[in-house]
C-alpha positions, 0 to 999 in steps of 0.5 A, spaced: 845 923 258 841 916 254 842 915 247 835 914 244 835 907 240 830 906 234 828 899 234 824 899 227 828 898 221 827 896 214 832 890 212 833 888 205 835 882 202 842 882 198 840 876 194 833 878 191 832 885 194 826 884 198 825 890 203 821 888 210 820 892 216 822 889 222 823 890 230 830 889 232 831 885 238 834 889 244 837 882 248 840 878 242 844 879 236 841 876 229 847 873 226 842 869 221 836 872 217 832 868 212 829 872 207 821 870 206 821 871 199 828 867 196 829 863 202 836 865 202 840 865 209 843 872 210 849 873 214 853 879 216 858 882 212 865 881 214 866 886 220 859 887 222 856 884 228 849 882 225 845 882 219 842 889 221 848 892 221 850 890 214 843 890 211 838 894 214 837 902 214 838 902 222 844 899 225 843 894 231 841 897 238 847 896 241 851 899 236 846 905 236 847 906 243 855 906 242 855 900 247 859 893 246 855 888 241 854 881 242 861 879 239 865 884 243 
Protein backbone atom coordinates (compact mmCIF):
# COMPACT_ATOMS: atom_id res chain seq x y z
CA UNK A 1 0.00 0.00 0.00
CA UNK A 2 1.48 3.35 -1.08
CA UNK A 3 1.60 6.24 1.34
CA UNK A 4 0.01 9.42 0.01
CA UNK A 5 2.49 12.29 0.05
CA UNK A 6 1.45 15.93 0.32
CA UNK A 7 3.62 18.31 -1.67
CA UNK A 8 1.89 21.55 -0.64
CA UNK A 9 3.07 23.09 2.61
CA UNK A 10 3.33 26.40 4.41
CA UNK A 11 6.84 27.36 5.45
CA UNK A 12 7.47 29.95 8.18
CA UNK A 13 10.59 32.06 8.56
CA UNK A 14 11.92 31.64 12.12
CA UNK A 15 13.41 35.15 11.98
CA UNK A 16 10.56 37.40 10.82
CA UNK A 17 7.55 35.08 10.90
CA UNK A 18 6.50 35.42 7.25
CA UNK A 19 4.51 32.39 6.07
CA UNK A 20 4.42 31.23 2.45
CA UNK A 21 2.70 28.44 0.56
CA UNK A 22 5.21 26.30 -1.35
CA UNK A 23 5.37 23.08 -3.31
CA UNK A 24 8.07 20.77 -1.98
CA UNK A 25 10.30 19.03 -4.52
CA UNK A 26 10.28 15.24 -4.64
CA UNK A 27 13.78 14.92 -6.10
CA UNK A 28 15.89 17.06 -3.75
CA UNK A 29 16.26 18.04 -0.11
CA UNK A 30 16.21 21.74 0.61
CA UNK A 31 18.98 22.51 3.10
CA UNK A 32 18.86 26.29 2.57
CA UNK A 33 15.86 28.57 2.15
CA UNK A 34 16.13 32.34 1.81
CA UNK A 35 13.24 34.29 3.28
CA UNK A 36 11.82 36.68 0.68
CA UNK A 37 10.90 39.24 3.36
CA UNK A 38 13.94 39.51 5.66
CA UNK A 39 16.47 37.75 3.38
CA UNK A 40 17.62 35.45 6.22
CA UNK A 41 19.24 32.22 5.04
CA UNK A 42 17.41 29.48 6.93
CA UNK A 43 18.93 26.04 7.56
CA UNK A 44 17.40 22.92 9.17
CA UNK A 45 17.33 22.50 12.93
CA UNK A 46 19.77 19.94 14.34
CA UNK A 47 18.41 16.47 13.69
CA UNK A 48 16.14 17.48 10.80
CA UNK A 49 16.98 16.60 7.21
CA UNK A 50 15.71 19.79 5.54
CA UNK A 51 14.10 23.19 6.12
CA UNK A 52 10.62 21.75 5.49
CA UNK A 53 11.01 19.26 8.33
CA UNK A 54 12.06 22.16 10.60
CA UNK A 55 9.84 25.07 9.57
CA UNK A 56 6.89 23.88 7.48
CA UNK A 57 3.45 22.50 8.24
CA UNK A 58 4.31 19.24 6.46
CA UNK A 59 7.60 17.31 6.59
CA UNK A 60 9.44 16.64 3.33
CA UNK A 61 8.10 13.95 0.94
CA UNK A 62 10.64 11.23 1.89
CA UNK A 63 9.85 11.63 5.60
CA UNK A 64 6.11 11.52 4.88
CA UNK A 65 6.61 8.29 2.93
CA UNK A 66 8.81 6.81 5.70
CA UNK A 67 11.64 6.52 3.17
CA UNK A 68 15.31 7.41 3.63
CA UNK A 69 15.92 11.12 3.32
CA UNK A 70 18.80 12.87 1.60
CA UNK A 71 21.26 12.74 4.47
CA UNK A 72 20.70 9.04 5.29
